DRENSETI-555799 format. One record per atom (N, C-alpha, C): y, x, z. Coordinates in nm, 3 decimals. Layout:
        yy        xx        zz
         Y         X         Z
...
//
This chain:
        yy        xx        zz
    -3.091     5.257    -0.449
    -3.216     5.240    -0.380
    -3.194     5.179    -0.242
    -3.080     5.206    -0.181
    -3.054     5.159    -0.046
    -3.010     5.013    -0.045
    -2.956     4.965    -0.157
    -2.905     4.828    -0.161
    -3.015     4.725    -0.134
    -3.135     4.750    -0.181
    -3.247     4.660    -0.160
    -3.339     4.727    -0.058
    -3.349     4.673     0.064
    -3.424     4.741     0.169
    -3.574     4.753     0.142
    -3.629     4.670     0.055
    -3.773     4.678     0.028
    -3.809     4.796    -0.062
    -3.713     4.847    -0.136
    -3.743     4.958    -0.226
    -3.785     5.083    -0.147
    -3.707     5.128    -0.047
    -3.754     5.245     0.029
    -3.886     5.219     0.101
    -3.904     5.098     0.150
    -4.029     5.064     0.217
    -4.147     5.074     0.120
    -4.130     5.021     0.000
    -4.235     5.030    -0.101
    -4.260     5.174    -0.142
    -4.152     5.249    -0.151
    -4.158     5.389    -0.190
    -4.239     5.470    -0.088
    -4.231     5.430     0.038
    -4.303     5.498     0.146
    -4.443     5.441     0.163
    -4.457     5.308     0.156
    -4.585     5.243     0.182
    -4.685     5.264     0.069
    -4.638     5.273    -0.054
    -4.728     5.290    -0.168
    -4.818     5.412    -0.154
    -4.761     5.531    -0.133
    -4.846     5.649    -0.114
    -4.935     5.641     0.009
    -4.888     5.575     0.114
    -4.969     5.559     0.234
    -5.093     5.475     0.204
    -5.076     5.370     0.126
    -5.189     5.285     0.087
    -5.286     5.364    -0.001
    -5.233     5.443    -0.093
    -5.319     5.525    -0.179
    -5.393     5.632    -0.099
    -5.329     5.689     0.001
    -5.397     5.786     0.088
    -5.513     5.718     0.161
    -5.492     5.594     0.204
    -5.598     5.518     0.270
    -5.713     5.490     0.172
    -5.679     5.457     0.049
    -5.783     5.435    -0.053
    -5.864     5.562    -0.075
    -5.797     5.675    -0.078
    -5.868     5.803    -0.093
    -5.963     5.826     0.025
    -5.917     5.794     0.144
    -6.000     5.813     0.263
    -6.125     5.724     0.258
    -6.108     5.602     0.212
    -6.224     5.512     0.199
    -6.322     5.567     0.095
    -6.268     5.613    -0.018
    -6.355     5.670    -0.121
    -6.423     5.798    -0.070
    -6.353     5.878     0.009
    -6.412     6.000     0.065
    -6.528     5.965     0.158
    -6.514     5.859     0.233
    -6.620     5.818     0.324
    -6.747     5.784     0.246
    -6.733     5.703     0.143
    -6.850     5.668     0.062
    -6.908     5.789    -0.009
    -6.821     5.875    -0.062
    -6.869     5.995    -0.132
    -6.937     6.090    -0.035
    -6.887     6.100     0.088
    -6.950     6.187     0.188
    -7.091     6.140     0.222
    -7.106     6.010     0.234
    -7.239     5.956     0.262
    -7.333     5.986     0.146
    -7.287     5.960     0.024
    -7.371     5.989    -0.093
    -7.399     6.138    -0.106
    -7.302     6.221    -0.073
    -7.320     6.366    -0.079
    -7.429     6.409     0.018
    -7.423     6.359     0.142
    -7.525     6.395     0.241
    -7.664     6.350     0.197
    -7.673     6.231     0.141
    -7.803     6.183     0.092
    -7.852     6.267    -0.027
    -7.761     6.306    -0.114
    -7.799     6.388    -0.230
    -7.847     6.527    -0.186
    -7.781     6.585    -0.086
    -7.823     6.715    -0.034
    -7.962     6.703     0.028
    -7.984     6.597     0.104
    -8.116     6.575     0.164
    -8.223     6.560     0.056
    -8.191     6.486    -0.049
    -8.286     6.468    -0.159
    -8.317     6.601    -0.227
    -8.215     6.683    -0.248
    -8.235     6.813    -0.311
    -8.324     6.901    -0.224
    -8.301     6.899    -0.094
    -8.387     6.977    -0.003
    -8.532     6.931    -0.011
    -8.552     6.800    -0.014
    -8.689     6.747    -0.022
    -8.755     6.786    -0.154
    -8.678     6.779    -0.262
    -8.735     6.817    -0.392
    -8.775     6.964    -0.395
    -8.690     7.048    -0.338
    -8.722     7.192    -0.334
    -8.842     7.220    -0.245
    -8.853     7.149    -0.133
    -8.968     7.166    -0.045
    -9.095     7.121    -0.113
    -9.090     7.006    -0.179
    -9.208     6.954    -0.249
    -9.250     7.044    -0.365
    -9.154     7.110    -0.428
    -9.186     7.200    -0.539
    -9.269     7.318    -0.491
    -9.252     7.358    -0.365
    -9.328     7.471    -0.310
    -9.465     7.428    -0.259
    -9.482     7.299    -0.231
    -9.609     7.248    -0.180
    -9.691     7.193    -0.296
    -9.788     7.269    -0.339
    -9.868     7.229    -0.455
    -9.970     7.122    -0.422
    -9.999     7.098    -0.296
   -10.101     6.999    -0.260
   -10.049     6.856    -0.267
    -9.920     6.838    -0.255
    -9.863     6.704    -0.260
    -9.837     6.662    -0.405
    -9.865     6.536    -0.437
    -9.835     6.491    -0.573
    -9.683     6.479    -0.593
    -9.642     6.502    -0.714
    -9.499     6.494    -0.744
    -9.453     6.349    -0.749
    -9.337     6.324    -0.696
    -9.280     6.190    -0.702
    -9.213     6.164    -0.836
    -9.192     6.269    -0.911
    -9.119     6.258    -1.038
    -9.206     6.309    -1.152
    -9.185     6.249    -1.267
    -9.258     6.287    -1.386
    -9.234     6.434    -1.420
    -9.111     6.479    -1.408
    -9.074     6.618    -1.434
    -8.999     6.670    -1.312
    -9.069     6.735    -1.218
    -9.005     6.780    -1.094
    -8.889     6.877    -1.116
    -8.901     6.963    -1.216
    -8.791     7.056    -1.244
    -8.664     6.983    -1.288
    -8.682     6.886    -1.377
    -8.567     6.809    -1.423
    -8.508     6.728    -1.307
    -8.592     6.676    -1.221
    -8.544     6.601    -1.105
    -8.462     6.692    -1.013
    -8.509     6.814    -0.991
    -8.434     6.908    -0.906
    -8.301     6.946    -0.971
    -8.301     6.965    -1.102
    -8.176     6.998    -1.172
    -8.077     6.882    -1.164
    -8.126     6.762    -1.186
    -8.039     6.645    -1.176
    -7.984     6.629    -1.035
    -8.069     6.651    -0.937
    -8.026     6.639    -0.798
    -7.921     6.744    -0.764
    -7.940     6.866    -0.812
    -7.842     6.971    -0.787
    -7.710     6.941    -0.858
    -7.717     6.892    -0.981
    -7.596     6.853    -1.054
    -7.523     6.743    -0.979
    -7.598     6.649    -0.927
    -7.539     6.538    -0.851
    -7.466     6.589    -0.728
    -7.525     6.683    -0.657
    -7.461     6.741    -0.538
    -7.331     6.811    -0.577
    -7.333     6.889    -0.684
    -7.213     6.961    -0.727
    -7.103     6.866    -0.774
    -7.141     6.760    -0.845
    -7.042     6.662    -0.890
    -6.978     6.592    -0.770
    -7.058     6.554    -0.674
    -7.005     6.488    -0.554
    -6.912     6.581    -0.476
    -6.949     6.708    -0.468
    -6.864     6.803    -0.398
    -6.729     6.816    -0.468
    -6.730     6.820    -0.601
    -6.605     6.828    -0.677
    -6.521     6.702    -0.654
    -6.584     6.587    -0.651
    -6.509     6.462    -0.632
    -6.450     6.456    -0.491
    -6.524     6.506    -0.394
    -6.470     6.510    -0.257
    -6.348     6.601    -0.249
    -6.354     6.714    -0.317
    -6.239     6.805    -0.318
    -6.117     6.738    -0.383
    -6.139     6.668    -0.494
    -6.030     6.598    -0.560
    -5.970     6.490    -0.471
    -6.055     6.414    -0.405
    -6.007     6.307    -0.317
    -5.932     6.363    -0.197
    -5.981     6.474    -0.142
    -5.912     6.536    -0.029
    -5.773     6.583    -0.071
    -5.764     6.647    -0.187
    -5.634     6.693    -0.237
    -5.542     6.576    -0.266
    -5.596     6.470    -0.327
    -5.514     6.352    -0.357
    -5.463     6.288    -0.228
    -5.548     6.275    -0.128
    -5.504     6.216     0.000
    -5.394     6.301     0.062
    -5.409     6.433     0.057
    -5.307     6.522     0.110
    -5.176     6.503     0.035
    -5.183     6.495    -0.097
    -5.061     6.475    -0.177
    -4.995     6.340    -0.149
    -5.076     6.236    -0.128
    -5.019     6.105    -0.095
    -4.952     6.108     0.043
    -5.012     6.180     0.137
    -4.948     6.196     0.268
    -4.815     6.270     0.255
    -4.815     6.377     0.177
    -4.693     6.452     0.151
    -4.589     6.365     0.082
    -4.634     6.284    -0.012
    -4.543     6.193    -0.084
    -4.479     6.094     0.012
    -4.555     6.044     0.107
    -4.500     5.950     0.205
    -4.389     6.015     0.286
    -4.413     6.137     0.332
    -4.310     6.209     0.409
    -4.189     6.238     0.320
    -4.214     6.281     0.198
    -4.105     6.310     0.105
    -4.025     6.183     0.074
    -4.093     6.069     0.070
    -4.024     5.942     0.043
    -3.931     5.905     0.158
    -3.973     5.933     0.280
    -3.886     5.907     0.395
    -3.762     5.995     0.386
    -3.783     6.123     0.358
    -3.670     6.216     0.345
    -3.579     6.173     0.232
    -3.638     6.136     0.120
    -3.559     6.092     0.004
    -3.478     5.967     0.037
    -3.537     5.874     0.110
    -3.466     5.753     0.151
    -3.350     5.786     0.244
    -3.372     5.880     0.335
    -3.265     5.920     0.427
    -3.152     5.989     0.349
    -3.187     6.071     0.252
    -3.085     6.136     0.169
    -3.006     6.033     0.089
    -3.076     5.932     0.038
    -3.008     5.827    -0.038
    -2.916     5.746     0.051
    -2.959     5.723     0.174
    -2.875     5.649     0.269
    -2.746     5.723     0.299
    -2.756     5.853     0.306
    -2.638     5.936     0.333
    -2.562     5.969     0.205
    -2.612     5.917     0.094
    -2.552     5.938    -0.038
    -2.536     6.087    -0.070
    -2.641     6.160    -0.037
    -2.643     6.303    -0.066
    -2.671     6.324    -0.214
    -2.617     6.431    -0.267
    -2.644     6.462    -0.409
    -2.788     6.511    -0.430
    -2.859     6.539    -0.322
    -2.999     6.578    -0.331
    -3.093     6.458    -0.339
    -3.039     6.338    -0.324
    -3.123     6.217    -0.322
    -3.196     6.197    -0.454
    -3.127     6.209    -0.565
    -3.191     6.185    -0.696
    -3.298     6.289    -0.726
    -3.270     6.421    -0.713
    -3.377     6.519    -0.738
    -3.494     6.502    -0.642
    -3.464     6.468    -0.517
    -3.569     6.447    -0.419
    -3.660     6.330    -0.458
    -3.598     6.226    -0.511
    -3.675     6.110    -0.556
    -3.766     6.147    -0.672
    -3.715     6.223    -0.766
    -3.796     6.262    -0.882
    -3.911     6.354    -0.842
    -3.885     6.446    -0.750
    -3.992     6.534    -0.702
    -4.098     6.452    -0.629
    -4.054     6.356    -0.549
    -4.147     6.270    -0.475
    -4.235     6.191    -0.572
    -4.172     6.136    -0.674
    -4.249     6.060    -0.774
    -4.346     6.153    -0.847
    -4.303     6.275    -0.876
    -4.390     6.372    -0.943
    -4.511     6.409    -0.860
    -4.489     6.435    -0.730
    -4.600     6.469    -0.641
    -4.696     6.351    -0.629
    -4.640     6.231    -0.616
    -4.725     6.111    -0.611
    -4.802     6.092    -0.740
    -4.740     6.123    -0.854
    -4.808     6.113    -0.983
    -4.925     6.209    -0.994
    -4.907     6.331    -0.943
    -5.018     6.427    -0.943
    -5.132     6.375    -0.856
    -5.097     6.321    -0.740
    -5.200     6.262    -0.653
    -5.273     6.148    -0.721
    -5.198     6.065    -0.791
    -5.259     5.952    -0.864
    -5.351     6.002    -0.975
    -5.309     6.108    -1.044
    -5.394     6.166    -1.150
    -5.524     6.221    -1.091
    -5.515     6.286    -0.975
    -5.636     6.338    -0.910
    -5.727     6.225    -0.864
    -5.668     6.119    -0.813
    -5.746     6.002    -0.773
    -5.819     5.942    -0.893
    -5.749     5.931    -1.004
    -5.811     5.879    -1.126
    -5.923     5.971    -1.173
    -5.899     6.101    -1.170
    -6.000     6.198    -1.213
    -6.124     6.189    -1.124
    -6.103     6.175    -0.994
    -6.216     6.162    -0.902
    -6.294     6.034    -0.930
    -6.221     5.926    -0.954
    -6.288     5.798    -0.983
    -6.372     5.806    -1.110
    -6.316     5.868    -1.212
    -6.391     5.884    -1.337
    -6.509     5.980    -1.320
    -6.492     6.079    -1.233
    -6.599     6.176    -1.210
    -6.720     6.116    -1.143
    -6.701     6.007    -1.069
    -6.816     5.945    -1.004
    -6.912     5.886    -1.107
    -6.865     5.865    -1.226
    -6.954     5.818    -1.333
    -7.064     5.921    -1.360
    -7.028     6.049    -1.358
    -7.128     6.155    -1.378
    -7.233     6.152    -1.269
    -7.190     6.128    -1.146
    -7.284     6.121    -1.036
    -7.377     6.002    -1.053
    -7.323     5.890    -1.098
    -7.404     5.771    -1.121
    -7.506     5.794    -1.232
    -7.465     5.866    -1.335
    -7.558     5.897    -1.445
    -7.674     5.982    -1.394
    -7.644     6.083    -1.311
    -7.750     6.167    -1.253
    -7.845     6.082    -1.168
    -7.787     5.996    -1.085
    -7.870     5.911    -0.999
    -7.957     5.817    -1.082
    -7.899     5.760    -1.188
    -7.974     5.669    -1.275
    -8.090     5.744    -1.343
    -8.065     5.867    -1.388
    -8.171     5.945    -1.453
    -8.280     5.980    -1.353
    -8.244     6.008    -1.229
    -8.345     6.034    -1.126
    -8.431     5.910    -1.101
    -8.368     5.795    -1.098
    -8.443     5.671    -1.079
    -8.539     5.649    -1.196
    -8.493     5.675    -1.316
    -8.581     5.658    -1.433
    -8.698     5.755    -1.430
    -8.673     5.879    -1.388
    -8.784     5.975    -1.376
    -8.883     5.929    -1.272
    -8.834     5.878    -1.164
    -8.921     5.832    -1.055
    -8.998     5.708    -1.095
    -8.931     5.613    -1.157
    -8.997     5.488    -1.189
    -9.108     5.508    -1.292
    -9.088     5.600    -1.387
    -9.195     5.627    -1.484
    -9.316     5.686    -1.414
    -9.295     5.776    -1.319
    -9.405     5.834    -1.245
    -9.473     5.729    -1.159
    -9.395     5.640    -1.098
    -9.452     5.533    -1.017
    -9.534     5.436    -1.102
    -9.487     5.407    -1.222
    -9.562     5.317    -1.311
    -9.696     5.377    -1.349
    -9.698     5.506    -1.374
    -9.825     5.572    -1.408
    -9.921     5.568    -1.289
    -9.868     5.593    -1.168
    -9.950     5.588    -1.048
   -10.001     5.446    -1.024
    -9.919     5.346    -1.048
    -9.956     5.208    -1.024
   -10.066     5.163    -1.121
   -10.065     5.216    -1.243
   -10.168     5.178    -1.341
   -10.303     5.239    -1.307
   -10.304     5.351    -1.235
   -10.429     5.418    -1.200
   -10.486     5.362    -1.069
   -10.401     5.335    -0.973
   -10.445     5.290    -0.842
   -10.414     5.142    -0.824
   -10.513     5.061    -0.790
   -10.484     4.918    -0.768
   -10.401     4.900    -0.643
   -10.312     4.802    -0.642
   -10.227     4.779    -0.525
   -10.312     4.734    -0.405
   -10.273     4.783    -0.287
   -10.347     4.748    -0.165
   -10.280     4.628    -0.099
   -10.362     4.543    -0.038
   -10.310     4.423     0.028
   -10.337     4.427     0.174
//
């Protein structure tokens, strides 16, 4: 590993780049999470106010979808946070592993395998989080469909104002 100087650098930089990718995904997920929580609060408030017309064809289903969306986003944020932590740990372990390899320590090979294993777990969590966002998108799409059907019914009854 020491003979080619780019190998230790790649070994260290790879997890650092993946940790950065997790942080970017966390940022987007945090924004969506905050918006989903706000939407859930509004749906619950509107459910208690009987004088306001419902924005959704089935307000109960909309509230359930919104709550599911919040829980899915929270799970994805937890996965991304854990993956970012593991990638950070992998970067530090890669530095230690490179130093052990430079000193030709007998711990270099096991250290490398453990580092790769920890990075692999982080990568699996990142993949799981990425796939989990599909569930959140499905909830959001179903909410849009519930809303658009209600809006279409309202539009057919009330002429558009100019």
